[in-house]
TITITI-535314 format. One line per 5 residues: number of its first residue (from 1); for each residue x, z, y of C-alpha. Coordinates in Angstrom, 1 decimal. Layout:
// residues N
NUM> X/Z/Y  ...
// end
This chain:
// residues 237
1> 270.5/45.3/164.9  273.3/47.4/163.4  275.1/46.1/160.3  275.1/48.6/157.5  278.3/47.2/156.1
6> 280.6/47.3/159.2  278.5/49.0/161.9  278.6/46.1/164.2  275.7/45.8/166.7  274.2/42.3/166.3
11> 271.6/40.4/168.5  268.0/40.8/167.3  267.6/37.2/166.3  270.5/37.1/163.8  269.9/37.8/160.1
16> 273.6/37.7/159.2  276.3/39.9/160.8  278.4/38.2/163.4  281.4/40.3/162.5  281.5/40.5/158.7
21> 278.9/38.0/157.5  276.8/40.5/155.6  273.1/40.0/155.3  271.4/42.5/157.7  267.8/41.6/157.2
26> 265.5/38.9/155.8  265.5/35.6/157.6  262.5/34.6/159.8  262.8/30.9/160.5  259.6/30.2/162.4
31> 256.5/32.0/163.8  253.4/31.5/161.7  250.7/31.5/164.4  247.7/32.2/162.2  249.3/35.2/160.4
36> 250.9/36.4/163.7  247.6/36.3/165.5  246.0/38.4/162.8  248.9/40.8/162.7  248.8/41.3/166.5
41> 245.2/42.3/166.2  245.7/45.0/163.5  249.5/45.7/163.1  251.2/44.6/166.4  254.4/46.3/165.6
46> 255.0/44.2/162.5  253.9/41.0/164.4  256.3/41.5/167.3  259.2/42.4/164.9  258.8/39.0/163.3
51> 258.5/37.3/166.7  261.7/38.9/167.9  263.5/38.3/164.7  262.4/34.6/164.4  265.1/32.0/164.9
56> 262.7/29.5/166.6  260.3/30.9/169.2  257.7/28.1/168.5  254.4/28.4/170.4  255.6/30.9/172.9
61> 255.7/28.4/175.8  252.3/27.0/174.8  250.8/30.5/174.8  252.4/31.2/178.1  250.9/27.9/179.5
66> 247.4/28.8/178.3  247.6/32.3/179.6  248.6/31.0/183.0  245.1/29.6/183.3  243.7/33.1/183.1
71> 245.8/34.1/186.0  244.6/31.0/187.9  241.0/32.0/187.3  241.7/35.5/188.7  243.5/34.0/191.7
76> 240.5/31.7/192.4  238.1/34.6/192.1  240.1/36.8/194.4  240.5/34.0/196.9  236.8/33.5/196.9
81> 236.1/37.2/197.2  238.7/37.9/200.0  238.9/34.7/202.0  236.0/32.4/200.8  238.5/29.6/200.3
86> 240.0/27.7/197.4  242.5/25.1/196.3  242.2/21.7/194.6  241.8/22.1/190.9  244.7/20.0/189.6
91> 247.1/20.9/192.4  246.0/24.6/191.9  246.9/24.4/188.1  250.4/23.0/188.8  251.1/25.4/191.7
96> 249.9/28.4/189.8  251.8/27.6/186.6  255.0/27.0/188.6  254.6/30.3/190.4  253.8/32.3/187.3
101> 256.7/30.7/185.3  259.2/31.5/188.0  258.0/35.1/188.2  258.1/35.7/184.5  261.5/34.0/184.1
106> 262.9/36.1/186.9  261.5/39.4/185.4  262.6/38.6/181.8  266.0/37.8/183.2  266.2/41.1/184.9
111> 265.0/42.9/181.8  267.7/41.1/179.7  270.4/42.1/182.2  269.2/45.7/182.1  269.4/45.7/178.3
116> 272.8/44.1/178.4  274.1/46.9/180.7  272.8/49.4/178.1  274.7/47.5/175.3  271.5/46.1/173.8
121> 272.0/42.6/172.5  268.8/40.6/173.2  268.4/37.1/174.6  266.0/36.3/177.5  264.1/34.0/175.1
126> 263.2/36.9/172.9  261.7/38.8/175.8  259.9/35.7/177.1  258.4/35.1/173.6  257.3/38.8/173.4
131> 255.6/38.5/176.7  254.0/35.2/175.8  252.5/36.5/172.6  251.4/39.7/174.4  249.1/37.5/176.6
136> 246.9/36.8/173.6  244.2/39.3/174.9  244.1/37.2/178.1  243.7/34.0/176.1  240.9/35.6/174.1
141> 239.1/36.7/177.3  239.5/33.2/178.7  238.0/31.5/175.6  235.3/34.0/174.8  234.1/35.7/178.0
146> 234.8/33.2/180.8  232.2/30.8/179.5  229.7/33.7/179.4  230.6/34.5/183.0  229.9/30.9/184.0
151> 226.6/31.0/182.2  225.5/34.2/184.0  226.9/33.5/187.4  227.5/29.7/187.5  229.5/28.5/190.5
156> 228.9/31.8/192.4  231.7/33.3/190.2  234.2/31.3/192.4  232.4/31.2/195.7  231.0/34.8/196.1
161> 228.1/33.5/198.2  226.2/35.5/197.0  228.5/37.9/195.1  228.1/38.1/191.3  227.6/41.8/191.9
166> 224.5/41.0/193.8  223.2/38.3/191.3  223.5/40.6/188.3  225.3/43.9/188.9  225.1/45.0/185.2
171> 226.8/42.0/183.9  229.3/41.9/186.8  230.5/45.4/186.2  230.5/44.8/182.4  232.7/41.8/182.8
176> 235.0/43.7/185.2  235.4/46.6/182.8  236.2/44.1/179.9  238.7/42.4/182.2  240.5/45.6/182.9
181> 240.5/46.6/179.2  241.9/43.3/178.0  244.6/43.5/180.7  245.5/47.0/179.5  245.6/45.7/175.9
186> 248.0/43.0/177.0  250.3/45.7/178.7  250.2/47.8/175.5  251.2/44.9/173.3  254.2/44.1/175.5
191> 255.2/47.7/175.5  255.2/47.7/171.7  257.5/44.7/171.7  259.8/46.3/174.2  259.9/49.4/172.1
196> 261.2/47.4/169.2  264.0/46.1/171.4  264.9/49.5/172.6  262.9/52.6/171.6  261.5/54.8/174.3
201> 257.7/54.6/174.3  256.8/56.1/177.7  259.5/54.2/179.5  258.5/50.9/177.8  254.8/51.5/178.8
206> 255.9/51.9/182.4  258.1/48.8/182.3  255.3/46.8/180.7  252.7/48.0/183.3  255.1/47.2/186.2
211> 255.9/43.7/184.8  252.2/42.8/184.2  251.1/44.1/187.6  254.0/42.3/189.3  253.1/39.0/187.6
216> 249.5/39.1/188.7  250.1/40.6/192.2  253.0/38.4/193.2  251.4/35.3/191.8  248.3/35.9/193.9
221> 250.3/36.6/197.0  252.3/33.4/196.7  249.3/31.4/195.6  247.1/32.6/198.5  250.0/31.9/200.9
226> 250.2/28.3/199.6  246.5/28.0/200.0  246.8/29.2/203.6  249.6/26.7/204.4  247.5/23.9/202.8
231> 244.5/24.9/204.9  246.5/24.9/208.1  247.9/21.4/207.3  244.4/20.1/206.7  243.2/21.6/209.9
236> 246.2/20.2/211.8  245.3/16.7/210.5
// end
């Protein structure tokens, strides 16, 4: 953020100019989750401005942890659909979370370095917090629609024997459409946050889509690879 008094370009999280000490904006100490959640639903630009400006990124890691369960569910479903295999629940949770965390940390680091080259002063923790709060649509889907999927399809959601598309094709395609819409909503939210850091709507939408696709695709590839190694070890024993 540029200081109106001296023109110095300050990092987003600062409310006082590093150069001259002038007040450049109102101080945002913490993120109020209730208000932020409501703001993300109806005025996301305002919500992500407060998230990026906040001095303490409270709840961002918790949201990231919860949203990783959504990726775990997708990975289990894809494994059942493609390979008719799975992974132990608790070991799967730990493995999936570790994989997703490493991917997101790497991608947010690369984004931060890209901004730094362009003289935009933003910390990796701001980008990570923005990504974490952008996953709220995935968390909503996990809480609201996954139980409904389990009611409709039961254990066949994760074993595909028979496929949910054979059990009840109307609901299967409905849930698939909702899944895609909520993932697109997540990508749009993250692009809004990136647009606050550095304006450029089309470019930020592309970056957001690439990052979200990369998180899901790479996590599935690594997760399925770990499952295959585990299967070979068990067969070897």
